[in-house]
C-alpha positions in Angstrom: 0.0 0.0 0.1 1.0 3.7 -0.7 0.1 6.3 1.8 -0.5 9.9 1.0 0.8 11.4 4.1 -2.5 11.4 6.0 -0.9 8.8 8.4 0.9 11.7 10.0 -2.6 13.0 11.0 -3.8 9.7 12.4 -6.1 8.6 9.5 -4.0 6.6 6.9 -5.7 6.4 3.6 -4.4 3.8 1.3 -4.0 4.7 -2.4 -4.4 2.5 -5.3 -1.2 1.6 -7.1 -3.1 -0.1 -10.0 -2.4 1.4 -13.5 -5.4 3.2 -15.1 -7.4 1.4 -17.7 -7.1 3.1 -21.1 -9.9 2.3 -23.5 -8.9 2.2 -27.2 -10.1 4.9 -29.5 -13.0 3.9 -31.6 -12.3 6.4 -34.0 -10.2 5.7 -37.2 -8.4 7.7 -39.5 -10.0 7.7 -43.0 -8.2 10.7 -44.6 -6.3 9.4 -47.5 -2.5 9.9 -47.7 -1.5 12.5 -50.2 1.7 11.2 -52.2 5.0 13.0 -51.3 6.2 12.9 -54.9 4.5 11.3 -58.1 5.3 11.2 -61.6 3.3 12.8 -64.3 1.5 9.9 -66.4 1.9 7.4 -63.7 -1.3 5.5 -63.1 -3.1 6.1 -59.7 -6.4 4.5 -58.4 -10.0 5.3 -58.4 -9.8 5.8 -54.7 -7.0 8.4 -55.1 -9.0 10.4 -57.5 -8.8 14.0 -56.7 -5.7 13.6 -54.4 -3.1 16.3 -54.8 0.5 15.4 -55.4 3.8 17.1 -56.2 6.0 16.3 -59.1 9.7 16.1 -58.7 9.9 19.6 -60.3 7.6 21.0 -57.6 4.7 21.1 -59.9 1.3 20.3 -58.6 -0.4 17.2 -60.0 -3.8 15.6 -59.5 -5.0 12.0 -59.8 -7.7 12.3 -62.5 -9.8 9.9 -64.2 -10.6 9.4 -67.9 -12.2 6.6 -69.9 -12.0 4.3 -66.8 -8.4 4.9 -66.1 -6.7 7.1 -63.6 -3.5 8.8 -63.8 -1.4 11.7 -62.4 -1.9 14.8 -64.6 -0.9 18.6 -64.6 0.6 20.7 -63.5 -2.4 22.6 -62.2 -2.7 25.5 -59.9 -4.9 24.5 -56.9 -5.9 27.2 -54.4 -4.7 26.8 -50.8 -7.9 27.5 -49.4 -9.5 24.7 -47.5 -13.4 24.0 -48.3 -16.0 21.4 -47.9 -17.5 19.6 -50.9 -21.0 20.8 -51.7 -20.7 24.0 -49.7 -21.5 27.3 -51.6 -18.7 28.9 -53.4 -18.2 32.3 -55.3 -15.9 31.6 -58.4 -15.0 35.4 -58.4 -13.2 34.8 -55.0 -11.7 31.2 -55.6 -12.1 29.0 -58.3 -10.0 25.9 -56.9 -9.4 24.7 -53.5 -8.7 21.8 -51.5 -10.2 19.6 -48.8 -8.8 19.0 -45.4 -7.9 15.6 -46.5 -5.8 16.7 -49.4 -8.3 16.4 -52.4 -8.7 19.0 -55.0 -11.9 21.1 -55.4 -13.2 23.1 -58.0 -16.1 25.8 -57.8 -18.9 24.8 -60.2 -22.3 26.1 -60.4 -21.8 28.0 -57.1 -20.9 24.7 -55.1 -17.6 23.1 -54.4 -17.3 19.8 -56.3 -14.6 17.1 -56.3 -12.1 17.6 -59.1 -11.8 14.0 -60.2 -12.0 14.3 -64.1 
């Protein structure tokens, strides 16, 4: 037993020495991983569609789909502003942006849309 010093006052109170129980987190990270360096023309997957990557020369490439195939294309200028898909946008303020997960967005018809094609 471990005492907290109360024994000096005549009322010893034992303290637990058991380690606290830590429950595992039930949340999982579902954000896609943005590739560090990608090669223009290299294939990418449908799950990566819209991801923003960097070419070895520093250019911004996107994983875009066309005719059932996905590949890294660009370079593109993608705004640094963070937005949420389907939220309202104003193309006079920003035409492109990105999600917090690193996917490209384009302002179309007044709403942010995934840039995947």
